[in-house]
N, C-alpha and C positions, 0 to 999 in steps of 0.2 A: 438806580442804575437800569439800562436799557435793557432787555433780552438780548440783542444784537452783541451789546458790552460783556452780559454774562458769558456767554458760548465764547466771544475772544479773548476773555479772562481763566477760561476754566477749560478752555482747550487742550490742554494735557492730561487733566483730567477724565476729561468727558473721553477721552483718548483711551486711556488707560483702562475706564470703568467699562466699556463696551468690548476691549481684546484681551481683556487681563484671562478672563477662562478659556480661549482658545477656541471658544464654536461660536461661530456664524450664527446661530438663533439669534444674538439680541441687536446685531445689527441688522438683520431684516425683518426683526417683528419694528422696529422702526421705522423701517422701509414701510412696511403693510403700514402703517396710522398712516403716513406723511402722505402714500397713496388715496388713499381712502379720503384724508381730508383735503383733500386738492391741492395739494402744498406742495407736492411733485409731479410733473408732466411725466406721461411714459417716455422718453427719450431721457429724462433725468435719473429716473432709475436704473433705463440700460447703464447708462453712463459709470450708475455708482457700482452695482452691482457683476465686474466681470469676473467669469471665471477664470478660474488658474491665479488672479492675482491676490496677493495676502491681505489678509482682514485689517491687519492696518492701515494698508493702504487705500481701501476702500472706504475706509472711514475717516480718512483722512478727506479722500474726495467728496464726501459726501458733506461733512462739515464747513469745507473752503464754499461748496454749492450753496447750503443753506443760507451762511454769510452774507453771500451778495445777492440774495432775493430779500434781505432786508429784516426790520426788524419785527413782525407778524409771524414768517416762519420760522424765526430763531424760537420765537415765544411758546409756538408748535412744537419745533425741536425737542426744548427743552421737557416739554407736555410727554411728549413720546420717550425720551428718556424715562423721566417719572415714574410714567404706567409698565415699563417692558426690565428694569432694573431689579432685580433682589433689592430686598432694605441694606443687607452689609453692601454691595456694592456699591449703592447711590449715596452709601455714607459721605458727610464732608462736602458735598456737592450743593449749588444754590439753585433753586427753579426757577426765583421773583415772584412773578404772580397768577402764575398758571393756573385754575379751578377748574373743576369737574367740570361745573356745570358750562362754563366757555367750550367745553372739551364738546360738548353734548350738542349746542350750540351750531357746532361746525361743524360737526359731523350731519346733521338735519340740514344746515342747509349746505350742504354740500351734492343731499340726496336727490332735494329738489331741484337743482341744477341737471342734474343728467337721468333721461328718460331711456337710453336702448339697454341689451341683453349688457354689451361688453363693459359701459359706464356701470351695469350694478357691480360687476366683479370687482369693477375695483372699488367701489362706495364702499363694498360688502366685505373686503378685502380679509378684513384681521381674522370677522366670524367664518366667514368661508374654509380658512386658513385650519382652524382649529374642527370646522365639522369636516374636513374634508379627509381628516389623518384616519379615520377608523372607518373610510370608506372608497380609496382609491380604487381597489380592483371593482365595484361594483360602477364608479363613476366611468371606468376607466371600458367596462364592459359596454355598457349604454354610450357612450362616445365612439368604441369601435363598430359595435352594431347597427348604428345609423349612418356611418359611413364617413362618419365627422373626425373619425384618428386612422390613422394606418397605425399596423404592429408594429413600426420602427417608432413610430410618434410614442407608442405604448409603452416599447425599449426603455426609451432616451428618459422619460418620468420616471420609472423604477430603476432607475442604475443604482446595483445597492450600497454605493458610498454615500445616498443621503439618506439622510435621515426620513420621517414621517411626515416631517411639518415640513422640512423641503423637498418633499417629491410633490405633496399639496401646491406649492406654491409654481413648481414648473410645467404641473400640470393649468392652473390658473394659465399663468403663463402662454404653456402653448395650445390654451382656448384663445386667450388673447389673437394670437396669432392669427389661426385658422379663420378668424370672424365672427360677425352678427350670428351665423347658423348655431352654428358649433357653443355657444355662448345660451345660446336659448334649449340647447338642450341641457347644457349640467345644470341650468335653472331648470328643467322641470322637470329634471331628475333630483334635485332637492328637495323640489315639492310633492314629489312623489313619496318621498322615504319619509318625508314627514308626515304626511297624511295616512302612507302605510307603516308603520316602525315594524317592526321584524316579530313575530312571533312569539310570544311566553314561554312556550315550552323550547327553543331554545336554545343549547347551552352557553353561556356566554364564559369568557373568562373569569378564574375565581378573583374578587377584589384584593386581598393582597400582591396580585402578580400584576405589578407599576412596574416591575423593570422591565419586562419581557420587552417592548418597541425598542428600548435603547440596547439589549442588547443582542436585539438581532442585529440592528444596524450596525453594528462595533462587530461585533463576527461576522457579516459579512463586506465589511469593508475588510479587513482580516484578510478575509480570505479569497478577494478578487482578484489576486494576482496569486501564480504559483507559488511558495515560500523555501519550497526549499533549493533542490540545485540550480532553479532557472531565474533564482533572485536577481542576478546580476542585469537578465534581458527585461526584466518588468513580462510574463508570460500571464494571458488570463489565462486562471484555470478553465471557465467555460472553452475558452479555443482549444486547448492542449490536451485537460482531461481527456485518459484512455482509459475503458475499464478493466482493473488487471483481472486475474484469475481468481478467486475464491472458494474455499471448501471447508467444510467442515473436519475438524483435527483427529476425531476418533476413524475415517474413512471407511467406516459401514460393512459391517462384517459380511461374509460371505454371504449367507444366506438374506439380508437384506439389498435390494438394488440400487444404484449410483441415484442419489438422486441430481435434481437437474441445479445448472449454475446456481452459484447461488447471486443476489442483488445486493445493494449495499444497505436498502431496510434489513433485508436478514442478519443484519451484522447485529441489529440490537430489535429482532424481532424475536419470535420466538420457535424461527425454526431450529433445527440440532440443537434445544436447552438440555442437559445433562442432568442440571442441579437445581430445582424450581426456588428455592433457596437462598442461591445465590443472586447478587445482584451482578458482578463483575464479566465482562466479557472482553478475553483479549482473543486481539489481532495481531497475531506473529507471522514473521518471515524477514526472509535474509537479508541482510544491508543490501539495498538498493532496488527492493522489489515492490515498494512507492507505498508502504504504511502512511507515510507523515501527509501524500497527497491525499490516500484514501481519507485519511480523517478528515481534511482539511476539506477537500468535497461533499462529506457529512453536515460538515462547518454550515457548508455555503448554503445545499439544500436548504438545512432546516433553518435558516436565517432568511430563505426569501417562502417560506410555507410549503412547500415540498414534498418534504418528510419528516418525517416523527413528530404528527399533530399531536401524541397525545405528551410531549414533553413542552412544557411553557417557559424552564430556563432551564440555556445551558451554556456549561461554563468550560472552556477550552482550556488547556495545563499542556505545557513542553516541559518533560520533566528535564530536560537540556538544560533550562532556565533557572528551575527549581531547584535543580542540585548547588548551582552557584549560592545561593540565598541561603546566610551565615546565620540568621537571627530564627530563634524561636518564635513559630506564627499560630495562632488559633486557627479552625476553618473558615471562623468571619475575618480574620484577616488577608485568608488565603484566597476567598472568594472576588472579594472588593479590593484587595491590592495586584492579584497576578490576573484579572481577568477584565470585570467592567469596574466603574465606576456608577454607582447612582447621581441620581443631581438630588436625590434628598431621602430624607427615613429610613434611612439604612434599618432601623430597629422593626420597620413593619416590613421592610423585602426578606428580612432574616429570617423572621419570623415565621413568613411563610414560607420562606426553606427548611425549615425546622416543622410545620405541621404539615406540607404536603409534598416530603419525599419521594413519590408515585411521578409527581409532575416534572422532575428535576433531571438532567444527562450531564455527568460528569466525563470527560476525556480527557488522557493521558495519555501526550505521544512519544515515542522514547522509555519507554522504565530500564532498559539495558543502559542509559546512558546515566543513572544516579550513581552517585559512587563508593552506593554500600545494597549489599542485596541482602533479603530478605529471611527472617529464619522465626519457628518456632519461639524462641524466646525475645521477642520483639517486645516491647512494652504497651501492654493493653492501654489504649486512649482513647475513651468514650464520649469525654465533654465539647462540645463546640464551640464554647470561648474561652476554655483554658490552652493556654500557647504549648509546644513541644515542636520539636525540632522536627524539617517538613521528611525526612523517611518515615520518622513514626507518623507523623498526620500520615501521610502514603499509605502506608502499610494498612493501617487503622481502618481507613477509606475504604481498600480496597477489599479487606476480610468481611467487612461487615462492623464492627466494634465499635465503627464510630459512620451515624446517617447509616444507618439499616435501612433499604427500599430504594435510597437513590441507585439509580440506577448508572454503572462505569461501563469505560473500554476506553482499555488502555493497549499500547501496541508497542512491539518489543521483538528483537530476533528471537527462534525457540531459547537456544541454550542459556540467555540467559532468566527463564522463567524456572525456579526449581518447586520441589514438591511442597513450600513453604508453602506460596501461591497459591499453585495450581486445585491445592483441595478446596483454594476458596470458587473456584471458576464456575460460571453458571454456565460458559462452552467456549472453546476456543476456534475460532476462526482460522485457515491458514490462506496466508498469499500469496499466489505463486507467480507473480510478475506478467510478463504478454505470453497471449498466443500467438500463434501464427496472424492470426488476423488481426491481431492490435499493436502486434510491430507495423503491419502495413495502416492504419487507421493510422498510429503514432508518428509516422514519418511524413503519411502523407496530410498532416495537422500541424510537424514543424515549419514543411516547407507549401509554401501556397504556390510553390511555382509549378503544374505536374510532371513539367517535364523533370526538372532538380529531382523532386520526390522519387520520381518512375528510373530514373537513371542512380539513389540511391541503393534504392531496391532491387533491380538488377546488380546491384554490386555485391549487397548483400548474398540472394539468391547462388551469385556464383561461390561465395565464401561462407561452406557451412560450419564451421568455424565460429565464425566472428556473428553469425545467424544466429547461432547458437546462446550464445552473450548476446547480442539484444535480447533475448525475453527479458533479460534483468530491465525495469525500468532508466536507470544510471545509464548502463551501456547505452542504451539505444538513443540518451540523451547524447552523450558525448558523439556520437556517429552520426546522429545529426546535426548535432552540431559542427563538426570538423569535416564537413561529406567534401570541403575540398581539398583537406589532405589524405581523408577516401577515396576520393573519385581519382585523385593524382599517383598513389601508389600502384594501382592498375591490379592485375590479379596473379602475381608471382611473389614470390619469395619473401617479397619488401610489405608484401598486404597483414594487414594483424590479423594475429590468431590468439593470440593469448590474452588477459586480462592487462598485464603491462603492457604491452603492443597499446592496447587502447588508450589508458593514461598518458602516457607517452605522448600519442597523439594529441591528446586533449593539451597537453603540457608545450609542447609546439603550436599549438594554434592560437593560444593565449599569450606566448611570445611574440609570434609573427606579429601577431595584430598591435603588439605594441613596439615592432618595426614598421610599420605599413609600410614606409618609404622604401623598403626593398623589398624586391619582388619575392627572391627564396633565403632562405636563411642556409647556410651551407651543416656541413657533418660538424662543425664546431659550438652548433647552437647551445649546446647544454654547458659547454665551459663558457661562454658568451653570458650566460647568466645565471652562471656559481653559484656568483653569491647570493643572488633573491631562492635557490631552491634551497641554501644550507641554512640560509636565515626561515625560510619556512617551513623547514625541516626540522631547526633546533626546537622549533616554536610547539609543531605537532607530537615531536618526540616528547617532550617533556609534559604536551596535554595527553598524549595518551597514558602516563607513567603516575600522569595524577586523576584519571577520570575525568580530564577539565576538557571541555569542547567549546565554550567560551571566555575568550579574551581578552580584557582591561585593555587599554594603551598602553599601562606600564609593564605588563608582560610582554606584549609588542615589543617596546622599548629594550628590555633585555635580554630580550633576544636577539637582536640589532635589526627587527623587521622596520623599514622603511615604510615613509609613504609612495616611495616607487614600488615598491616590494607590492603595495597593498594594492596598488592604482592598475599590478597585473590583471584581477582578479580574482585570484584564486581564494583570497578572502571579501568575506561581505558584510556588509552593518549588519550589527544583532539588535534585538527589542532590546530596548532597557530591561531590565530583570526588575526592577518594580517604579510605581511614581516618585520616591524619592530621591532616586538616584540622575543625574546629567550628566556620566557620564560617557562615552563610546564604547560599545565592545565588539567584537567581531568573532566570526564563525567561518570554520571551511566552507567550501562549498555543499560539502558532505562529507559525513564521517569518514566515506572509502579515501577522499582528498584527502583529509588529513595522513590517514594510512600509506597514502603513497608519498609522499612529502617525509612520512617521519621515514620510510624504507629507500628514497630519496640520502636524505641524510647520513643513513648508517651506511651506505654504499660510496656517499662523494666525500666523507669526512676521513681524512686521511689520520687521523689524530687523535682516533675511537680505541678504545682498549679490547682487545683483541677477544676477551671474553663474553663481548655484547652479542656475539650473534649467535653462539650456541645457549645462551639463556634465553635470547626470544624463541627459542625454537622448543626448547625444553622449560616452558611456563610452569611444570607440573615439579622440579628440581626444585625452585625455589623455594614453595608454599610448602615444602619435606624440612627442609632444613630450618631450625630454630637459628631464630638470632638473623636471620637474613634481612636484609635491613641497612637502609642510607646508613643509621645511627652508626650499625656495627661494620659498615662498610666505608664507612665515608672515606678514609684514610686510603684507599684504594680506587673508588667509583666517584665518575662525575656527576655535577649533577645530574645532569639529564640521564643516567645512567641510572643513580640510584633513585631517582622516580619512574624508573622503569619498572625497578626490581618491588616496589611497594602498590604498584596500581590492585586494586580489589578486584579481586577470581573472577566473581559477576560480570563485572565489564569488564577487566583487561582482557580476558583469554579470546573471543573474538573479534578485539580488534588488533590484537597482538598476532596474530592467526593470519589474519590480512595483510597485514603490514610486512610478514615474513614472506609471506607469499612474492608481493612484493620484491621484496629482496631476493628470492629465486629468479624472478623474472630481468629484474635487472642484473644480476651476475650471468647472466646463461651468453653462450657464446654470441649470438643473436645482436646482445649488443654491444659488444666490447667495444666496437671502433667506436661508436659515441661517444661511449665513457671515457676511451684512453686518455683524451686530452682534458681530462679533468681528475684523472687518479691515475699514477702509475698501475701500471700492468706489474710488477708482481704484487701490486697488496689486490686488484684485481683476483689476481689467480689464488692468493691465500683465504679469501674471504671466502668465492668458488669452491674453494676444498672445506671450507668450513661448513657451506650448505650442504654440501655433498657428503660428505660424512654425518652430518646430522641427518639428515633424511634418512640415511642407511641403516642407522642406531635407532630412527624412529620408527623402520618399519621391520627393523629385527624384534623391536620390544613386542611389537603386535607379533607375529608369528609365532616365539614364542611361547608368547598365550595360550595358544591354540588348544585345545583339550584334547588328548586321546580320544580318538573315535571308540563309540561301543559296540563290542562285539556283532556284526554282519552289518551295520550302520557304518555310508560314508564319513569319508575325514571332511568335518567342514567346519569355516571359519566367519563367524558374526562378527563384522567389521565394525567399530565404533566409527562414530561420526569426525576423528582424529587420525584415522586411516584415512576417508577421503581427501580431508583437507592434506596430510602427505601424498597422494597423489597428484594433488592440483598442485604442487609444490614441482614435481617430479615436472608434468604437464609442462609449469609454467619455463624452467630452464630448457626445454625443446630439446632435450640429447637425450639418444635413443639410446645410449651405451651406460648413460644411468638409468632408464629404466630396465634395460634389456639386462643386466647386475641386480637391479632392486629383485624384479620378478623371480628370476634364477634359484632365489632362495623360499619360496611361495610355494609350497607343496600339497593343495588340497584339493578334494574333487569336487568340493562345492561350496563357493562364496554366497553368506548371508549380505547381502547391506537394506535389507530393509528399514523403512524411516530412517532414514539417514539422509532427507532433505535432498535426494538425488534430483537435480535438473538437466537443462539441455547441460550446460555448464559444464557439473561435473559428471556427466554422458561423455564428454568429448576427451573432459583427463585420461576420465576410465578405458577407454576403448585406444587411448594413446599408452598408457600403462599395460593395459591387462595381453596388449597384442601381443608382447613378447614373452608371453608364458609358455615351458617346456611342453607340459600336460595340457589337456584337455579340462572346463573347469564348467559345472552347471555356476549360472549368475542366478543370483534370485536380487531384486528391483523389486517387488510389492510393497505397493503403496507407497508412492515415491508422485512425483508430477514428472515425468519424462516425457510424457506429449510426443508427436511428432516430429518435433525436431530433433530431440534425446534420442531416438529410435532411430533417426539419418546419423546422430554421432557412433552413435555404438555400432554400426557396421564395419569401421574396420575390425574390429575383436570377436565379430564374430566365426571365425573362423576356428577360435580356439573354446567354443563354448559347446559344448554338449547338449546342452538344456537350457532353456534364459526362461525366465517367472517375470511377467510384469503385470500381473494383478493390480488392479485400480490405480493409473498410472496417464488416463488421459489422454488414450493414444485413439485416434480417430481408424477408417478404411485405407487416407493414403498413408498416415506412418508404416499400417504393414503390408501395404502393396510394397513398399520396399524394402520391408525387412525379409518377405519371400523371395520379393528377387533376386539379395545377394543367398538367403540360407541354402536357397535350389543349390548353388555352387560350392556348399560348405558341406562336405564330406562328412563332420564330425558331430554339425546340428541335425538332431533326433525329436528334443523335445519342447514343449513351446505352452506355456500359461499366459492366457489372458482376459483372466476374470473381470468383471467389472469396468469394461473400458466403454470405449461408445465407438461400437461394431454396429454394421449392419449386413443386409445380405449384399451388397457393391466388397465385400471381400471375402464372400466365399469362393468365389470363383479363383481368386489367389492359391486358397487354402488347395482346392481340390488342383489344381496344377501342381504344388507342393506334395501332395500325398503321389500323382499320378508320377512325378518323376523322382522321390526319394521312395526308393523302396528299402531302406533300413529305417523311415521316420516311425518311432517310440509312438509318442504323445501328445495329444493336441486335445487342450483343457481351451472350451471359447464361452466359458459359462457366465450367463447375468449380463448379457448384451442385448441386442435388438435384432436377432434372425428370426425371421420368419420361413414357413415352409415354404416357400419360393430359395429361401437363401440352403436349407436345408437339401431341397433337393438337388444344386448348383452343388452340393457339399459330395453330396451321392456318388455323382460323378466322381471325384476323383477315390473314393472309396473304394469302388466298384473294380477297380483297377490295382489298392494297394492293397499287397502282400506283408507287411509289417507292423500294420497301428494295433499297438494292444490295448490302450487309454485313450477313452476318448467323451468328452465331456461339453453339455449341451443343455444345463439345467438353467433353468430361471431366464429363456427365451421363448417364442411363441411361436416352435414350431406345428404344433396344434396335430392330429389326427395324420394329415397329406406327410407332414413333417416328417412325423415316427414312421410311418408307411415307406418313404421314399427312402432312408436311416437303413431301416430293415431290409428290408428287398437290396440293398447296394453290399450288405453283412451279411448275407444269409452262408455264404460260402467261407466265412473269414475261418482261418483257423488260427489268427494269432490273438484277437480280440479275448481282453478276459473284465473289463471295466469298461460299460456304458452307464451313463449319469443321462435323461433325461426329467427331472425334479423340474415342478413346475412350468409346466409345457404348456399347460390346455390341453393334452391328452385324454383322450375319452378311450372305451371298449374297443373303441376300430384299433388305434394306435397299439392299444395293446394284442386284439390276437394277431395284427399286422406281424407284434415284437415276437411272438409263439415260435413259430418255427427256427426265426433268429436261436430262442435256445434252446431249442431240440437239436442242433445241427453244428451248434458253436460249439467255441472251447470256452465260453462265455464262463466268468464265479462268479461277477457281481455285478446287475442291474438294479438301475435306482430310478424308481418312479414314484415317487414322495411328492403327494403338494401336487397332485390330478385330477383329473375329476372322470375317474373307472368305476365302473358298477361291477353287480356281479359276475355278468356275463364277459366280462375283459379278463377278471380273476380265473376262471374258468377254465379262459384259456390258455392261460399261465398254468395253471395247475398241471394241466391234459399235459404241454410239452413240459415239463420237469420233472414227469412218470421215466420221461427216459433217458434223460440226463443227468448224470450224478457230479457230475465238475462245478454244478452252479453251488453256490455257498451261504448263497442270498439272494431275496427280489425283495425290494425295499417298496412297500405302499403304501406307508401314515399317509393321513389328510387325504384322504380319498374319497368318493358317495358311496359308501356303506356304513350299514349299520353293524353296532356293536354286537347281535349277534351271527350275524353275517361274518360278522371279524373274528368270533368266535369259532366258530364252523369249520373257516377255511384252516384258522391254524391250527385245530384237531387236524384236521384231512391232509396239509401240506406245513409240516415246520420250518422249512425255508427261509417263507413268508414272514416276512417283518412288517408287522402294520401299528 
């Protein structure tokens, strides 16, 4: 039988053999051989390999083309198949009488016919592809340096969706299109690299690391497009990614200067390491803060070889998808089923992982989305080949019982990681959303039209509440996506102010998109799409109840979700959970979107049990009631309510709190007219009253927990995160009466909200509620991420604050300028603490103005900022005119002797100052001598000069001044330039000196 007849007879089998793996590598290798043998012209090659066309379609074109070229071409096609296909794939195929000797003769004959550099690239193409795979960057560098390639040519070759072999072929194709000079440059590069091999002392990847290239290619392809809420619009991660604010969780003590901004590499790097023995780094942040996107960016940069050079293999996992894995898995199955499938030799690759754990990185995105929380009673699992439930496998990986030495990065919302896991952390990094500059950058990246971007940013600047929301990336994305709706609502009462407003805006945006033939939707747009809202709402609510975030088609059908509902865009296709399943899976655009639809279901469903809202707002109650689950209450609970009650505490509480926040917002009077057509007025009133009652009871519970003050101390309340959540719910209702009635029952002099994850969004809610306090309060917001935007949100409640503490909050001069402008107008405002921020000399003029204008101001603490002698001089201008200041803290700045002299001269006649700190300011003996008259003539009780460079001369001036002042209790001088003998001598001379 002729070769032509063999090709025709086996057409279906040949097609299947080349396409069954889903990879185009087989087809492209066959094309390489046929080009090198001269059986295909360049035009033939281009006609066969059409980008974007299906692999099977390209293969059919090749079979058709070769068949028309005759028997000899068909014989060589079969020979190429035989050479390219693995033995398993070519089993059962007949290749006729093609022999290796014939192929060699064909190759030699072809070389004799071609003499140009371009022709050499074609005849040697198979070998050149193999040699180029490891030298892409070097070849591109040479081509770029010689002017043969442009940067855009290099980018086109190195697209992340290409494997190394495909990049090599694209490079050869690009060189051919550039002409003979470029081809000669490339051939010369090959000649030079063969004549001058790499030095033997350069470290090469371990031999066992055969999987790196494929893994880089796979991870790059998976990370190329934004995989979270931007999934429907195929946003390029490279084009849209904007840096968030990263910070070490410990926040730093007051004695330590604030570190600079952390970068992506610092997440895995040595910076901030607390436990050298641990392997797990936690990246924590609130819902929507950009944790998944940060991890995706890290993956993409690793795949490109830009960061994390110490790691040869990176395995990315989604906890959302792992939580749906019902089977028990071994570590090996976890790696090779859920990440990347090696072409072969899995045993060798897995052994490499076991032998070189320090070269491996695992990432786990969304730990808070697992169905079960971790505890110390978790089963220990140490064997990498033994199967175990996924949560057990994951816990043992993170805490180090399994694969000790492998570095792990896990993302989660803060409240989902308990002490059982935190004790095994190497460090914790906080992701705190966008800075103002980040908001500007993201909006401009999202809108390529600079005019549109400018209009959106102007709209945000005029709506400070919305600007505060955009600090969270998911809100910033919604606002950018719904810019037409945003710009259409103007700056009046209808403009978005709350989280619920923003989500209603995107709801309208997606609905509007489906009815684009109409210009606008009327007031009844919710009623028009009520069925979709209820279908998706039921799905969302049942999912939250079961800690389920990925849904099968069966689950969608069970909740009544139709194809039309899916087309609205709120659900997106999820990647298959493993290679063994072919069914489609769906998930909501973002977890907050699932919470929003669950809230819509609660509000719009007229048949919902009356107890649903109280149970939603009091999740702790059902945990305390034994037997409180669906089995016991099945006779009185609907299915979705039973699921809601069964939710696991670790994953449920944050999501149910978000849902409750949306319920509060939807039931506000602000949206009553919108929902009236979908839900009867009396039902809305009843649900609204239920929410108000729940909020009132919740706040009362917090107020009752306030301990009685110790004698001599002020009554204070240290608020928990649950208190902040209730505050946010009250803000969502936008009813000043509710806020006023709630705050009427709070009677404290000091409200502490330290380490409560307070950002600009929470500041807006706090100001809305706290402005109704009857009595002035000290507001302590230390160690949060208020920032400049948050400071602006707090201004409406500044009039009820006698003191504000904002230590370690990433505040700059701009935020302080606005705070001081408002504070001067507030009679009660008397104290401020701003340790560990980003203040410079530019803000000291504002403080000087404050000190001049407010003759009742008592305390100014600006420690550990960036104030120099010039700033101290400006501050002195205000101190000179102030007659009330008692406490002044400037430790950890850079004021030096000149700054100390300016401060001392301004305060020398003060009759109120009792405490002054100039610790760690580079103050020498000249500064100490300048401070001596201040000691001699003032009411000062404590002077802190620790960690400076004061010598004996300066101390002797201080001792002399102390002789005529009995009010001073202590002068602190530890860490100065004094010998032990001098310290002992001076202590004997003046016991109030503390060394």
